[in-house]
N, CA, C, O and the ligand as a Tripos MOL2 file, in Angstrom:
@<TRIPOS>MOLECULE
protein
  313   311    79     0     0
PROTEIN
NO_CHARGES

@<TRIPOS>ATOM
      1 N         117.4830   62.7790  -13.3700 N.3       1 MET1
      2 CA        117.8290   61.2100  -13.7730 C.3       1 MET1
      3 C         116.5860   60.3720  -13.5880 C.2       1 MET1
      4 O         116.0120   60.5400  -12.5120 O.2       1 MET1
      5 N         116.1090   59.5840  -14.3530 N.am      2 SER2
      6 CA        115.0350   58.9860  -14.1640 C.3       2 SER2
      7 C         115.0610   57.4970  -14.3760 C.2       2 SER2
      8 O         115.2090   57.0010  -15.4930 O.2       2 SER2
      9 N         114.9050   56.7560  -13.2060 N.am      3 VAL3
     10 CA        115.0250   55.3480  -13.1120 C.3       3 VAL3
     11 C         114.0790   54.7220  -12.6400 C.2       3 VAL3
     12 O         113.2890   55.4380  -12.0250 O.2       3 VAL3
     13 N         113.7840   53.4490  -12.6870 N.am      4 PHE4
     14 CA        113.0920   52.7560  -11.7850 C.3       4 PHE4
     15 C         113.9000   51.2670  -11.5240 C.2       4 PHE4
     16 O         114.7390   50.7780  -12.2800 O.2       4 PHE4
     17 N         113.4020   50.6880  -10.2340 N.am      5 LEU5
     18 CA        114.2910   49.4690   -9.9580 C.3       5 LEU5
     19 C         113.3330   48.1660  -10.1490 C.2       5 LEU5
     20 O         112.1310   48.3690   -9.9770 O.2       5 LEU5
     21 N         113.6840   47.0580  -10.4330 N.am      6 LYS6
     22 CA        113.1670   45.7780  -10.3820 C.3       6 LYS6
     23 C         113.7430   44.7910   -9.2330 C.2       6 LYS6
     24 O         114.8840   44.9260   -8.7930 O.2       6 LYS6
     25 N         113.0030   43.9610   -8.8650 N.am      7 ASN7
     26 CA        113.4970   42.9410   -7.8240 C.3       7 ASN7
     27 C         114.0690   43.4880   -6.8310 C.2       7 ASN7
     28 O         114.9980   42.9560   -6.2220 O.2       7 ASN7
     29 N         113.4490   44.9120   -6.4820 N.am      8 GLU8
     30 CA        114.1110   45.3850   -5.1050 C.3       8 GLU8
     31 C         113.5770   44.7820   -3.8910 C.2       8 GLU8
     32 O         114.0620   45.0010   -2.7810 O.2       8 GLU8
     33 N         112.4360   43.9150   -4.1320 N.am      9 PHE9
     34 CA        111.8410   43.2250   -2.6660 C.3       9 PHE9
     35 C         112.3700   41.5560   -2.8100 C.2       9 PHE9
     36 O         112.1430   40.6850   -1.9710 O.2       9 PHE9
     37 N         113.0520   41.3910   -3.9700 N.am     10 ALA10
     38 CA        113.3430   39.9010   -4.0890 C.3      10 ALA10
     39 C         114.5620   39.5390   -3.3370 C.2      10 ALA10
     40 O         114.9710   38.3820   -3.2390 O.2      10 ALA10
     41 N         115.0490   40.4320   -2.8840 N.am     11 ALA11
     42 CA        116.4800   40.0100   -2.1170 C.3      11 ALA11
     43 C         116.2050   39.2260   -0.8410 C.2      11 ALA11
     44 O         117.0460   38.4260   -0.4320 O.2      11 ALA11
     45 N         115.1550   39.4090   -0.2540 N.am     12 GLY12
     46 CA        114.7230   38.3430    0.5420 C.3      12 GLY12
     47 C         114.4460   36.9310    0.4700 C.2      12 GLY12
     48 O         114.2330   36.1330    1.3830 O.2      12 GLY12
     49 N         114.4880   36.7650   -0.7780 N.am     13 GLY13
     50 CA        114.6110   35.2230   -1.3010 C.3      13 GLY13
     51 C         115.6590   34.5650   -1.6230 C.2      13 GLY13
     52 O         115.6300   33.4310   -2.1010 O.2      13 GLY13
     53 N         116.8360   35.3230   -1.3530 N.am     14 SER14
     54 CA        118.1970   35.0630   -1.3610 C.3      14 SER14
     55 C         118.2040   33.8010   -0.6730 C.2      14 SER14
     56 O         117.4920   33.5930    0.3090 O.2      14 SER14
     57 N         119.0670   32.8690   -1.2120 N.am     15 GLY15
     58 CA        119.2090   31.2280   -0.5970 C.3      15 GLY15
     59 C         118.2230   30.4140   -1.1500 C.2      15 GLY15
     60 O         118.5320   29.2340   -1.3130 O.2      15 GLY15
     61 N         117.0430   30.7970   -1.4940 N.am     16 ASP16
     62 CA        116.0830   29.9630   -2.0240 C.3      16 ASP16
     63 C         116.1140   30.1320   -3.6390 C.2      16 ASP16
     64 O         115.7670   29.2440   -4.4170 O.2      16 ASP16
     65 N         116.5280   31.2600   -3.9700 N.am     17 LEU17
     66 CA        116.6680   31.3890   -5.4190 C.3      17 LEU17
     67 C         117.9170   31.6420   -6.0360 C.2      17 LEU17
     68 O         118.6140   32.2850   -5.2510 O.2      17 LEU17
     69 N         118.5540   31.3940   -7.2030 N.am     18 ALA18
     70 CA        119.7790   31.6020   -7.5800 C.3      18 ALA18
     71 C         120.1160   33.1090   -7.3340 C.2      18 ALA18
     72 O         119.2940   33.9620   -7.6710 O.2      18 ALA18
     73 N         121.3130   33.4620   -6.7490 N.am     19 PRO19
     74 CA        121.6070   34.8630   -6.4790 C.3      19 PRO19
     75 C         121.3580   35.7240   -7.6440 C.2      19 PRO19
     76 O         120.9570   36.8520   -7.3590 O.2      19 PRO19
     77 N         121.5070   35.4460   -8.9140 N.am     20 LEU20
     78 CA        121.4870   36.2720  -10.0090 C.3      20 LEU20
     79 C         119.9470   36.7200  -10.2480 C.2      20 LEU20
     80 O         119.7290   37.7830  -10.8290 O.2      20 LEU20
     81 N         118.9370   35.9440   -9.8210 N.am     21 GLU21
     82 CA        117.6350   36.3010  -10.0450 C.3      21 GLU21
     83 C         117.2800   37.2020   -8.7360 C.2      21 GLU21
     84 O         116.2170   37.8230   -8.7490 O.2      21 GLU21
     85 N         117.9710   37.2730   -7.8300 N.am     22 THR22
     86 CA        117.6530   38.3440   -6.9100 C.3      22 THR22
     87 C         118.3100   39.4190   -6.7720 C.2      22 THR22
     88 O         118.0910   40.0450   -5.7340 O.2      22 THR22
     89 N         119.1290   39.8770   -7.5700 N.am     23 TRP23
     90 CA        119.7750   40.9340   -7.9610 C.3      23 TRP23
     91 C         118.8700   42.0410   -8.3130 C.2      23 TRP23
     92 O         118.1640   41.8330   -9.3000 O.2      23 TRP23
     93 N         118.7370   43.2170   -7.6900 N.am     24 VAL24
     94 CA        118.1400   44.3220   -8.0760 C.3      24 VAL24
     95 C         118.5230   44.8460   -9.5070 C.2      24 VAL24
     96 O         119.7130   44.8800   -9.8210 O.2      24 VAL24
     97 N         117.6360   45.2160  -10.3040 N.am     25 GLU25
     98 CA        117.9620   45.5610  -11.5520 C.3      25 GLU25
     99 C         117.5190   47.0900  -11.5560 C.2      25 GLU25
    100 O         116.4280   47.5060  -11.1660 O.2      25 GLU25
    101 N         118.4860   47.7920  -12.0310 N.am     26 LEU26
    102 CA        118.1970   49.3480  -12.3280 C.3      26 LEU26
    103 C         118.1960   49.6130  -13.7820 C.2      26 LEU26
    104 O         119.0970   49.3380  -14.5730 O.2      26 LEU26
    105 N         116.8330   50.3010  -14.0790 N.am     27 TRP27
    106 CA        116.4790   50.5450  -15.4900 C.3      27 TRP27
    107 C         116.5720   51.9860  -15.6540 C.2      27 TRP27
    108 O         116.1230   52.6810  -14.7430 O.2      27 TRP27
    109 N         117.1120   52.5750  -16.7290 N.am     28 VAL28
    110 CA        117.1880   53.7720  -16.8210 C.3      28 VAL28
    111 C         116.0650   54.0510  -18.2570 C.2      28 VAL28
    112 O         115.9600   53.3210  -19.2430 O.2      28 VAL28
    113 N         115.3150   55.3390  -17.9710 N.am     29 THR29
    114 CA        114.4190   55.6050  -19.1530 C.3      29 THR29
    115 C         115.0660   56.4570  -20.2360 C.2      29 THR29
    116 O         114.6960   56.5020  -21.4090 O.2      29 THR29
    117 N         116.0460   57.1050  -19.7130 N.am     30 ASN30
    118 CA        116.9630   57.9800  -20.9220 C.3      30 ASN30
    119 C         118.2250   57.4300  -21.1720 C.2      30 ASN30
    120 O         118.8890   56.8940  -20.2850 O.2      30 ASN30
    121 N         118.6130   57.5420  -22.4130 N.am     31 ASP31
    122 CA        119.8050   56.6120  -22.8000 C.3      31 ASP31
    123 C         120.8850   57.2460  -22.0430 C.2      31 ASP31
    124 O         121.8160   56.5880  -21.5790 O.2      31 ASP31
    125 N         120.7420   58.8980  -21.8720 N.am     32 SER32
    126 CA        121.7890   59.6780  -21.4590 C.3      32 SER32
    127 C         122.1350   59.3370  -20.1010 C.2      32 SER32
    128 O         123.2390   59.6470  -19.6510 O.2      32 SER32
    129 N         121.2110   58.6760  -19.3640 N.am     33 ASP33
    130 CA        121.3630   58.6170  -17.8010 C.3      33 ASP33
    131 C         122.2030   57.1640  -17.8200 C.2      33 ASP33
    132 O         122.6120   56.8030  -16.7170 O.2      33 ASP33
    133 N         122.4800   56.3600  -18.8800 N.am     34 TYR34
    134 CA        123.2530   55.3300  -18.7470 C.3      34 TYR34
    135 C         124.4210   55.0170  -18.0180 C.2      34 TYR34
    136 O         124.5690   54.0880  -17.2240 O.2      34 TYR34
    137 N         125.3490   55.9970  -18.4090 N.am     35 ASP35
    138 CA        126.7450   56.0320  -17.8050 C.3      35 ASP35
    139 C         126.6500   56.2170  -16.4990 C.2      35 ASP35
    140 O         127.3490   55.4110  -15.8850 O.2      35 ASP35
    141 N         125.9950   57.0450  -15.7470 N.am     36 GLN36
    142 CA        125.7900   57.4960  -14.5110 C.3      36 GLN36
    143 C         124.9760   56.1710  -13.7800 C.2      36 GLN36
    144 O         125.2210   55.9300  -12.5980 O.2      36 GLN36
    145 N         124.1910   55.4930  -14.3890 N.am     37 ALA37
    146 CA        123.4610   54.3640  -13.7060 C.3      37 ALA37
    147 C         124.5370   53.2840  -13.6380 C.2      37 ALA37
    148 O         124.6600   52.6320  -12.6010 O.2      37 ALA37
    149 N         125.2750   53.0770  -14.6310 N.am     38 MET38
    150 CA        126.3770   52.0800  -14.6440 C.3      38 MET38
    151 C         127.4990   52.3800  -13.5600 C.2      38 MET38
    152 O         128.0360   51.4620  -12.9410 O.2      38 MET38
    153 N         127.7980   53.6060  -13.3790 N.am     39 SER39
    154 CA        128.6690   54.0110  -12.4840 C.3      39 SER39
    155 C         128.2160   53.4670  -10.8860 C.2      39 SER39
    156 O         128.9810   52.9740  -10.0580 O.2      39 SER39
    157 N         126.7430   53.7150  -10.7300 N.am     40 ILE40
    158 CA        126.1370   53.4800   -9.4120 C.3      40 ILE40
    159 C         126.1330   51.9920   -9.3030 C.2      40 ILE40
    160 O         126.3770   51.5760   -8.1700 O.2      40 ILE40
    161 N         125.9490   51.2480  -10.0700 N.am     41 ILE41
    162 CA        125.9380   49.7100  -10.0680 C.3      41 ILE41
    163 C         127.3540   49.1510   -9.8980 C.2      41 ILE41
    164 O         127.5720   48.2270   -9.1140 O.2      41 ILE41
    165 N         128.2920   49.7060  -10.6210 N.am     42 GLU42
    166 CA        129.7040   49.4570  -10.2940 C.3      42 GLU42
    167 C         129.9480   49.6240   -8.8440 C.2      42 GLU42
    168 O         130.3200   48.6580   -8.1780 O.2      42 GLU42
    169 N         129.7730   50.7240   -8.3430 N.am     43 ASN43
    170 CA        130.0990   51.1570   -6.9470 C.3      43 ASN43
    171 C         129.1630   50.0350   -6.1430 C.2      43 ASN43
    172 O         129.6790   49.4040   -5.2200 O.2      43 ASN43
    173 N         128.0230   49.8440   -6.4500 N.am     44 PHE44
    174 CA        127.1570   48.8330   -5.4680 C.3      44 PHE44
    175 C         127.9860   47.4310   -5.4420 C.2      44 PHE44
    176 O         128.3830   46.8530   -4.4300 O.2      44 PHE44
    177 N         128.1460   47.0420   -6.7340 N.am     45 GLN45
    178 CA        128.9130   45.5920   -6.7490 C.3      45 GLN45
    179 C         130.2880   45.5620   -5.9050 C.2      45 GLN45
    180 O         130.5950   44.6320   -5.1590 O.2      45 GLN45
    181 N         131.0180   46.6360   -6.1130 N.am     46 LYS46
    182 CA        132.3450   46.5950   -5.2010 C.3      46 LYS46
    183 C         132.0680   46.6710   -3.6750 C.2      46 LYS46
    184 O         132.7470   46.0190   -2.8810 O.2      46 LYS46
    185 N         131.1390   47.4140   -3.3180 N.am     47 SER47
    186 CA        130.8450   47.4810   -1.7550 C.3      47 SER47
    187 C         130.2080   46.0990   -1.4350 C.2      47 SER47
    188 O         130.2500   45.6330   -0.2970 O.2      47 SER47
    189 N         129.4980   45.3310   -2.6880 N.am     48 GLY48
    190 CA        129.0490   43.9620   -1.8670 C.3      48 GLY48
    191 C         130.1430   42.9210   -1.9790 C.2      48 GLY48
    192 O         130.0370   41.8670   -1.3500 O.2      48 GLY48
    193 N         131.1840   43.1660   -2.7470 N.am     49 ASP49
    194 CA        132.2510   42.0410   -2.7170 C.3      49 ASP49
    195 C         132.8280   41.8450   -1.3810 C.2      49 ASP49
    196 O         133.2120   42.7570   -0.6490 O.2      49 ASP49
    197 N         132.8610   40.6290   -1.1250 N.am     50 LYS50
    198 CA        133.5800   40.1700    0.1300 C.3      50 LYS50
    199 C         134.8480   39.5650   -0.3260 C.2      50 LYS50
    200 O         134.9840   38.8400   -1.3120 O.2      50 LYS50
    201 N         135.8180   39.9700    0.5570 N.am     51 ALA51
    202 CA        137.3110   39.4780    0.2330 C.3      51 ALA51
    203 C         137.1110   38.0710    0.4660 C.2      51 ALA51
    204 O         136.2280   37.6370    1.2060 O.2      51 ALA51
    205 N         138.1510   37.1730   -0.3370 N.am     52 ASP52
    206 CA        138.3490   35.8680    0.0660 C.3      52 ASP52
    207 C         138.8460   35.7090    1.4440 C.2      52 ASP52
    208 O         139.5050   36.6560    1.8740 O.2      52 ASP52
    209 N         138.6680   34.7390    2.1910 N.am     53 TRP53
    210 CA        139.2110   34.4630    3.4950 C.3      53 TRP53
    211 C         139.7310   33.3650    3.7380 C.2      53 TRP53
    212 O         139.4160   32.3580    3.1050 O.2      53 TRP53
    213 N         140.7300   33.3640    4.8200 N.am     54 LEU54
    214 CA        141.7500   31.9600    5.0650 C.3      54 LEU54
    215 C         140.9090   31.4680    6.2610 C.2      54 LEU54
    216 O         140.4200   32.2030    7.1190 O.2      54 LEU54
    217 N         140.8130   30.2130    6.2050 N.am     55 CYS55
    218 CA        140.2170   29.6410    7.4850 C.3      55 CYS55
    219 C         141.2200   29.7710    8.5580 C.2      55 CYS55
    220 O         142.4350   29.8480    8.3800 O.2      55 CYS55
    221 N         140.6720   29.7850    9.5590 N.am     56 GLN56
    222 CA        141.7340   29.9610   10.8180 C.3      56 GLN56
    223 C         142.0010   28.3590   11.4230 C.2      56 GLN56
    224 O         142.9380   28.0970   12.1770 O.2      56 GLN56
    225 N         141.0480   27.4010   10.9700 N.am     57 SER57
    226 CA        141.2010   26.2060   11.4840 C.3      57 SER57
    227 C         142.1530   25.3530   10.6880 C.2      57 SER57
    228 O         143.0290   24.7120   11.2680 O.2      57 SER57
    229 N         142.0060   25.3190    9.3200 N.am     58 CYS58
    230 CA        142.8760   24.5160    8.4270 C.3      58 CYS58
    231 C         143.8030   25.3350    7.5080 C.2      58 CYS58
    232 O         144.7810   24.9280    6.8800 O.2      58 CYS58
    233 N         143.2740   26.6030    7.5660 N.am     59 GLY59
    234 CA        144.0400   27.4910    6.4600 C.3      59 GLY59
    235 C         143.8850   27.3220    5.0510 C.2      59 GLY59
    236 O         144.7470   27.5220    4.1950 O.2      59 GLY59
    237 N         142.3900   26.8320    4.8410 N.am     60 GLU60
    238 CA        142.1330   26.7810    3.4410 C.3      60 GLU60
    239 C         141.5590   28.0080    3.0880 C.2      60 GLU60
    240 O         140.8590   28.6250    3.8910 O.2      60 GLU60
    241 N         141.8220   28.4730    1.8070 N.am     61 GLU61
    242 CA        141.1860   29.7650    1.2220 C.3      61 GLU61
    243 C         139.6250   29.4870    0.8660 C.2      61 GLU61
    244 O         139.1980   28.4720    0.3160 O.2      61 GLU61
    245 N         138.9380   30.5040    1.2580 N.am     62 ASN62
    246 CA        137.5310   30.3370    0.8590 C.3      62 ASN62
    247 C         137.1030   31.6840    0.1460 C.2      62 ASN62
    248 O         137.5890   32.8030    0.3060 O.2      62 ASN62
    249 N         136.0070   31.2650   -0.7310 N.am     63 SER63
    250 CA        135.4490   32.3890   -1.4100 C.3      63 SER63
    251 C         134.7790   33.4800   -0.5730 C.2      63 SER63
    252 O         134.1410   32.9180    0.3170 O.2      63 SER63
    253 N         134.6610   34.8100   -0.4930 N.am     64 GLY64
    254 CA        134.1380   35.6830    0.2860 C.3      64 GLY64
    255 C         132.5060   35.3860    0.4270 C.2      64 GLY64
    256 O         131.8830   35.7980    1.4050 O.2      64 GLY64
    257 N         131.9660   34.7400   -0.4890 N.am     65 SER65
    258 CA        130.4950   34.2700   -0.4940 C.3      65 SER65
    259 C         130.2600   33.0480    0.5820 C.2      65 SER65
    260 O         129.1710   32.8440    1.1200 O.2      65 SER65
    261 N         131.1630   32.4510    0.7590 N.am     66 PHE66
    262 CA        131.4020   31.2850    1.6260 C.3      66 PHE66
    263 C         131.0300   31.8640    3.0980 C.2      66 PHE66
    264 O         131.5050   32.9120    3.5350 O.2      66 PHE66
    265 N         130.1820   31.0970    3.7500 N.am     67 LYS67
    266 CA        130.1370   31.5480    5.1150 C.3      67 LYS67
    267 C         130.6230   30.6210    6.1910 C.2      67 LYS67
    268 O         130.7060   30.8990    7.3870 O.2      67 LYS67
    269 N         131.0270   29.1420    5.4410 N.am     68 PHE68
    270 CA        131.5880   28.1640    6.2500 C.3      68 PHE68
    271 C         132.6110   28.0350    5.2410 C.2      68 PHE68
    272 O         132.5340   28.3930    4.0660 O.2      68 PHE68
    273 N         133.8280   27.3380    5.9870 N.am     69 CYS69
    274 CA        134.9880   26.8370    5.1830 C.3      69 CYS69
    275 C         134.5150   25.5800    4.6590 C.2      69 CYS69
    276 O         133.8970   24.7510    5.3280 O.2      69 CYS69
    277 N         134.9120   25.4250    3.0830 N.am     70 TRP70
    278 CA        134.5140   24.3280    2.2740 C.3      70 TRP70
    279 C         135.2000   23.0570    2.7060 C.2      70 TRP70
    280 O         134.8580   21.9320    2.3410 O.2      70 TRP70
    281 N         136.1600   23.3270    3.4860 N.am     71 ASN71
    282 CA        137.0450   22.1750    3.8030 C.3      71 ASN71
    283 C         136.5890   21.5810    4.9840 C.2      71 ASN71
    284 O         136.1660   20.4250    4.9630 O.2      71 ASN71
    285 N         136.6290   22.2660    6.0470 N.am     72 CYS72
    286 CA        136.4340   21.8220    7.5040 C.3      72 CYS72
    287 C         135.1900   22.3480    8.2440 C.2      72 CYS72
    288 O         134.9330   22.0930    9.4200 O.2      72 CYS72
    289 N         134.4120   23.1490    7.3820 N.am     73 GLN73
    290 CA        133.0230   23.7360    7.9810 C.3      73 GLN73
    291 C         133.1150   24.7590    9.1280 C.2      73 GLN73
    292 O         132.1490   25.1540    9.7800 O.2      73 GLN73
    293 N         134.6100   25.2030    9.3250 N.am     74 ASN74
    294 CA        134.6530   26.2190   10.5050 C.3      74 ASN74
    295 C         133.8770   27.4630   10.0000 C.2      74 ASN74
    296 O         133.8090   27.6040    8.7790 O.2      74 ASN74
    297 N         133.3790   28.2360   10.6730 N.am     75 THR75
    298 CA        132.5720   29.3610   10.2380 C.3      75 THR75
    299 C         133.6250   30.6710    9.8830 C.2      75 THR75
    300 O         134.7110   30.8560   10.4330 O.2      75 THR75
    301 N         133.1600   31.3210    9.0760 N.am     76 CYS76
    302 CA        133.8390   32.5420    8.6640 C.3      76 CYS76
    303 C         134.1180   33.5790    9.8440 C.2      76 CYS76
    304 O         133.2030   34.0450   10.5230 O.2      76 CYS76
    305 N         135.5450   33.9180   10.0380 N.am     77 PRO77
    306 CA        135.6800   34.7800   11.2550 C.3      77 PRO77
    307 C         135.4710   36.2500   10.7400 C.2      77 PRO77
    308 O         136.4090   36.9720   10.4030 O.2      77 PRO77
    309 N         134.2540   36.5920   10.7150 N.am     78 GLU78
    310 CA        133.9140   37.9760   10.3320 C.3      78 GLU78
    311 C         133.5720   38.8710   11.5840 C.2      78 GLU78
    312 O         133.2670   40.0540   11.4320 O.2      78 GLU78
    313 ZN        138.9090   24.9790    7.2260 Zn       79 ZN79
@<TRIPOS>BOND
     1     1     2 1
     2     2     3 1
     3     3     4 2
     4     3     5 am
     5     5     6 1
     6     6     7 1
     7     7     8 2
     8     7     9 am
     9     9    10 1
    10    10    11 1
    11    11    12 2
    12    11    13 am
    13    13    14 1
    14    14    15 1
    15    15    16 2
    16    15    17 am
    17    17    18 1
    18    18    19 1
    19    19    20 2
    20    19    21 am
    21    21    22 1
    22    22    23 1
    23    23    24 2
    24    23    25 am
    25    25    26 1
    26    26    27 1
    27    27    28 2
    28    27    29 am
    29    29    30 1
    30    30    31 1
    31    31    32 2
    32    31    33 am
    33    33    34 1
    34    34    35 1
    35    35    36 2
    36    35    37 am
    37    37    38 1
    38    38    39 1
    39    39    40 2
    40    39    41 am
    41    41    42 1
    42    42    43 1
    43    43    44 2
    44    43    45 am
    45    45    46 1
    46    46    47 1
    47    47    48 2
    48    47    49 am
    49    49    50 1
    50    50    51 1
    51    51    52 2
    52    51    53 am
    53    53    54 1
    54    54    55 1
    55    55    56 2
    56    55    57 am
    57    57    58 1
    58    58    59 1
    59    59    60 2
    60    59    61 am
    61    61    62 1
    62    62    63 1
    63    63    64 2
    64    63    65 am
    65    65    66 1
    66    66    67 1
    67    67    68 2
    68    67    69 am
    69    69    70 1
    70    70    71 1
    71    71    72 2
    72    71    73 am
    73    73    74 1
    74    74    75 1
    75    75    76 2
    76    75    77 am
    77    77    78 1
    78    78    79 1
    79    79    80 2
    80    79    81 am
    81    81    82 1
    82    82    83 1
    83    83    84 2
    84    83    85 am
    85    85    86 1
    86    86    87 1
    87    87    88 2
    88    87    89 am
    89    89    90 1
    90    90    91 1
    91    91    92 2
    92    91    93 am
    93    93    94 1
    94    94    95 1
    95    95    96 2
    96    95    97 am
    97    97    98 1
    98    98    99 1
    99    99   100 2
   100    99   101 am
   101   101   102 1
   102   102   103 1
   103   103   104 2
   104   103   105 am
   105   105   106 1
   106   106   107 1
   107   107   108 2
   108   107   109 am
   109   109   110 1
   110   110   111 1
   111   111   112 2
   112   111   113 am
   113   113   114 1
   114   114   115 1
   115   115   116 2
   116   115   117 am
   117   117   118 1
   118   118   119 1
   119   119   120 2
   120   119   121 am
   121   121   122 1
   122   122   123 1
   123   123   124 2
   124   123   125 am
   125   125   126 1
   126   126   127 1
   127   127   128 2
   128   127   129 am
   129   129   130 1
   130   130   131 1
   131   131   132 2
   132   131   133 am
   133   133   134 1
   134   134   135 1
   135   135   136 2
   136   135   137 am
   137   137   138 1
   138   138   139 1
   139   139   140 2
   140   139   141 am
   141   141   142 1
   142   142   143 1
   143   143   144 2
   144   143   145 am
   145   145   146 1
   146   146   147 1
   147   147   148 2
   148   147   149 am
   149   149   150 1
   150   150   151 1
   151   151   152 2
   152   151   153 am
   153   153   154 1
   154   154   155 1
   155   155   156 2
   156   155   157 am
   157   157   158 1
   158   158   159 1
   159   159   160 2
   160   159   161 am
   161   161   162 1
   162   162   163 1
   163   163   164 2
   164   163   165 am
   165   165   166 1
   166   166   167 1
   167   167   168 2
   168   167   169 am
   169   169   170 1
   170   170   171 1
   171   171   172 2
   172   171   173 am
   173   173   174 1
   174   174   175 1
   175   175   176 2
   176   175   177 am
   177   177   178 1
   178   178   179 1
   179   179   180 2
   180   179   181 am
   181   181   182 1
   182   182   183 1
   183   183   184 2
   184   183   185 am
   185   185   186 1
   186   186   187 1
   187   187   188 2
   188   187   189 am
   189   189   190 1
   190   190   191 1
   191   191   192 2
   192   191   193 am
   193   193   194 1
   194   194   195 1
   195   195   196 2
   196   195   197 am
   197   197   198 1
   198   198   199 1
   199   199   200 2
   200   199   201 am
   201   201   202 1
   202   202   203 1
   203   203   204 2
   204   203   205 am
   205   205   206 1
   206   206   207 1
   207   207   208 2
   208   207   209 am
   209   209   210 1
   210   210   211 1
   211   211   212 2
   212   211   213 am
   213   213   214 1
   214   214   215 1
   215   215   216 2
   216   215   217 am
   217   217   218 1
   218   218   219 1
   219   219   220 2
   220   219   221 am
   221   221   222 1
   222   222   223 1
   223   223   224 2
   224   223   225 am
   225   225   226 1
   226   226   227 1
   227   227   228 2
   228   227   229 am
   229   229   230 1
   230   230   231 1
   231   231   232 2
   232   231   233 am
   233   233   234 1
   234   234   235 1
   235   235   236 2
   236   235   237 am
   237   237   238 1
   238   238   239 1
   239   239   240 2
   240   239   241 am
   241   241   242 1
   242   242   243 1
   243   243   244 2
   244   243   245 am
   245   245   246 1
   246   246   247 1
   247   247   248 2
   248   247   249 am
   249   249   250 1
   250   250   251 1
   251   251   252 2
   252   251   253 am
   253   253   254 1
   254   254   255 1
   255   255   256 2
   256   255   257 am
   257   257   258 1
   258   258   259 1
   259   259   260 2
   260   259   261 am
   261   261   262 1
   262   262   263 1
   263   263   264 2
   264   263   265 am
   265   265   266 1
   266   266   267 1
   267   267   268 2
   268   267   269 am
   269   269   270 1
   270   270   271 1
   271   271   272 2
   272   271   273 am
   273   273   274 1
   274   274   275 1
   275   275   276 2
   276   275   277 am
   277   277   278 1
   278   278   279 1
   279   279   280 2
   280   279   281 am
   281   281   282 1
   282   282   283 1
   283   283   284 2
   284   283   285 am
   285   285   286 1
   286   286   287 1
   287   287   288 2
   288   287   289 am
   289   289   290 1
   290   290   291 1
   291   291   292 2
   292   291   293 am
   293   293   294 1
   294   294   295 1
   295   295   296 2
   296   295   297 am
   297   297   298 1
   298   298   299 1
   299   299   300 2
   300   299   301 am
   301   301   302 1
   302   302   303 1
   303   303   304 2
   304   303   305 am
   305   305   306 1
   306   306   307 1
   307   307   308 2
   308   307   309 am
   309   309   310 1
   310   310   311 1
   311   311   312 2
@<TRIPOS>SUBSTRUCTURE
     1 MET1         2 RESIDUE 1 A MET
     2 SER2         6 RESIDUE 1 A SER
     3 VAL3        10 RESIDUE 1 A VAL
     4 PHE4        14 RESIDUE 1 A PHE
     5 LEU5        18 RESIDUE 1 A LEU
     6 LYS6        22 RESIDUE 1 A LYS
     7 ASN7        26 RESIDUE 1 A ASN
     8 GLU8        30 RESIDUE 1 A GLU
     9 PHE9        34 RESIDUE 1 A PHE
    10 ALA10       38 RESIDUE 1 A ALA
    11 ALA11       42 RESIDUE 1 A ALA
    12 GLY12       46 RESIDUE 1 A GLY
    13 GLY13       50 RESIDUE 1 A GLY
    14 SER14       54 RESIDUE 1 A SER
    15 GLY15       58 RESIDUE 1 A GLY
    16 ASP16       62 RESIDUE 1 A ASP
    17 LEU17       66 RESIDUE 1 A LEU
    18 ALA18       70 RESIDUE 1 A ALA
    19 PRO19       74 RESIDUE 1 A PRO
    20 LEU20       78 RESIDUE 1 A LEU
    21 GLU21       82 RESIDUE 1 A GLU
    22 THR22       86 RESIDUE 1 A THR
    23 TRP23       90 RESIDUE 1 A TRP
    24 VAL24       94 RESIDUE 1 A VAL
    25 GLU25       98 RESIDUE 1 A GLU
    26 LEU26      102 RESIDUE 1 A LEU
    27 TRP27      106 RESIDUE 1 A TRP
    28 VAL28      110 RESIDUE 1 A VAL
    29 THR29      114 RESIDUE 1 A THR
    30 ASN30      118 RESIDUE 1 A ASN
    31 ASP31      122 RESIDUE 1 A ASP
    32 SER32      126 RESIDUE 1 A SER
    33 ASP33      130 RESIDUE 1 A ASP
    34 TYR34      134 RESIDUE 1 A TYR
    35 ASP35      138 RESIDUE 1 A ASP
    36 GLN36      142 RESIDUE 1 A GLN
    37 ALA37      146 RESIDUE 1 A ALA
    38 MET38      150 RESIDUE 1 A MET
    39 SER39      154 RESIDUE 1 A SER
    40 ILE40      158 RESIDUE 1 A ILE
    41 ILE41      162 RESIDUE 1 A ILE
    42 GLU42      166 RESIDUE 1 A GLU
    43 ASN43      170 RESIDUE 1 A ASN
    44 PHE44      174 RESIDUE 1 A PHE
    45 GLN45      178 RESIDUE 1 A GLN
    46 LYS46      182 RESIDUE 1 A LYS
    47 SER47      186 RESIDUE 1 A SER
    48 GLY48      190 RESIDUE 1 A GLY
    49 ASP49      194 RESIDUE 1 A ASP
    50 LYS50      198 RESIDUE 1 A LYS
    51 ALA51      202 RESIDUE 1 A ALA
    52 ASP52      206 RESIDUE 1 A ASP
    53 TRP53      210 RESIDUE 1 A TRP
    54 LEU54      214 RESIDUE 1 A LEU
    55 CYS55      218 RESIDUE 1 A CYS
    56 GLN56      222 RESIDUE 1 A GLN
    57 SER57      226 RESIDUE 1 A SER
    58 CYS58      230 RESIDUE 1 A CYS
    59 GLY59      234 RESIDUE 1 A GLY
    60 GLU60      238 RESIDUE 1 A GLU
    61 GLU61      242 RESIDUE 1 A GLU
    62 ASN62      246 RESIDUE 1 A ASN
    63 SER63      250 RESIDUE 1 A SER
    64 GLY64      254 RESIDUE 1 A GLY
    65 SER65      258 RESIDUE 1 A SER
    66 PHE66      262 RESIDUE 1 A PHE
    67 LYS67      266 RESIDUE 1 A LYS
    68 PHE68      270 RESIDUE 1 A PHE
    69 CYS69      274 RESIDUE 1 A CYS
    70 TRP70      278 RESIDUE 1 A TRP
    71 ASN71      282 RESIDUE 1 A ASN
    72 CYS72      286 RESIDUE 1 A CYS
    73 GLN73      290 RESIDUE 1 A GLN
    74 ASN74      294 RESIDUE 1 A ASN
    75 THR75      298 RESIDUE 1 A THR
    76 CYS76      302 RESIDUE 1 A CYS
    77 PRO77      306 RESIDUE 1 A PRO
    78 GLU78      310 RESIDUE 1 A GLU
    79 ZN79       313 GROUP 0 **** ****
């Protein structure tokens, strides 16, 4: 399988750049590798998904990408 990565060093810019711009891009050079590459990306995205969490202070539900409660700024209990 022949691939190359783009943006592999851009992840350090997360927070300053829009998250979509810092995602690693996986490029395949053979169409026959496309399905395998997509399954790799899907696995990667699943492992990167954080579950929604409930604030222990006020009980509000927060998106997994939030580190602080949107309602009361309590920190995520990770
Ligand atoms: Zn809260």
